N, C-alpha and C positions, 0 to 999 in steps of 0.2 A: 560848485561842489555840493553834493547832496549829503544828507546825514549818513547814508550807507557808505559813501566814499570816505567821509571823515572817520567812521568806525574802522574801515579797512586800513586807512593810513595809520591810525593810532595803534591798531593791533599789530601791524607790520613793524612799526617803530619800537614798540615796547615788548613784543613777544607775548602779550596777554591775549587770551582767547577772544574772538569777536563777540561772542554772546555777553561776556563780562564787560567789554568796552561799550557795547550797545547799551547795557543797563546803566553804566556810569554816565554816558552821554545823555540819555533820556532823563536820568535823575538830575543832572546839571540843568537841563533845560526847564524841568519842572520847578527847580529851586529858583531860577531866575524869574519865571512867570509868577510864582507865588509871592516872591519878594516885591515885584513891581505891582502886583495886584493889591498888596498891602500899603503901597505908596513908598516903599523903600528902594532906593537905587542900589545897583550892584556894581562895585568897583573892583576891577581886576588890574592890578599894577602892571604896567608894561604892555597891556593889551587894550583896555578901554573901559568904558562905563556904560552900563545899561541904565538909562534914566527915563523919567516920565516928563514929557513936554506938555505944557498947557496951551491949548489953542483957544483963542478968544472967539466970542460970538461974531459971526460975520454974515453979510448979506450975499446971496447968490442969485443968479438969474437963469431962468429957463428961457433960452432964446426962441425956441420953437413956439412955446405958448405965451411968450412975452409976459412972464410973471416973475415976481421977486419972492424969494423965500429966505427965511432966516435959518442958518445953521447954528445950533446952540454951541456954547462953549463946551469943550471936552478935552480929555487927556489922551495922549497917545504914547506908546512905547517908542524909544529911540536909542540909538547906539552912538556914543561919542568915542572915537578911537583915541588912544594915547599918542603923545608926540612921537615916541619911539616907533610905534606902529605906522603912523603917518609918514615918517621919514623913510621907512622901508618901502612903503607902497609908492611914494612919490618918485623915488630914484633920482 
């Protein structure tokens, strides 16, 4: 599902204009990105959590050149679904 499809579904379900829904969806995504960039997770009860996962430094190999390089430690954004959400998806 794309962002445009989400906007259409929410507009249809709520009766709010698409342009307003699009503004709200984009503001939500910006809020999540800003919060994660500051190191703060976002918790949405019954839906899930947007968190930051730390990846440790590791060695990687380039098989073609037969060399080893080091990938430095870094943080990545991740989503952890709530149990209620997982149960709906699992069926």
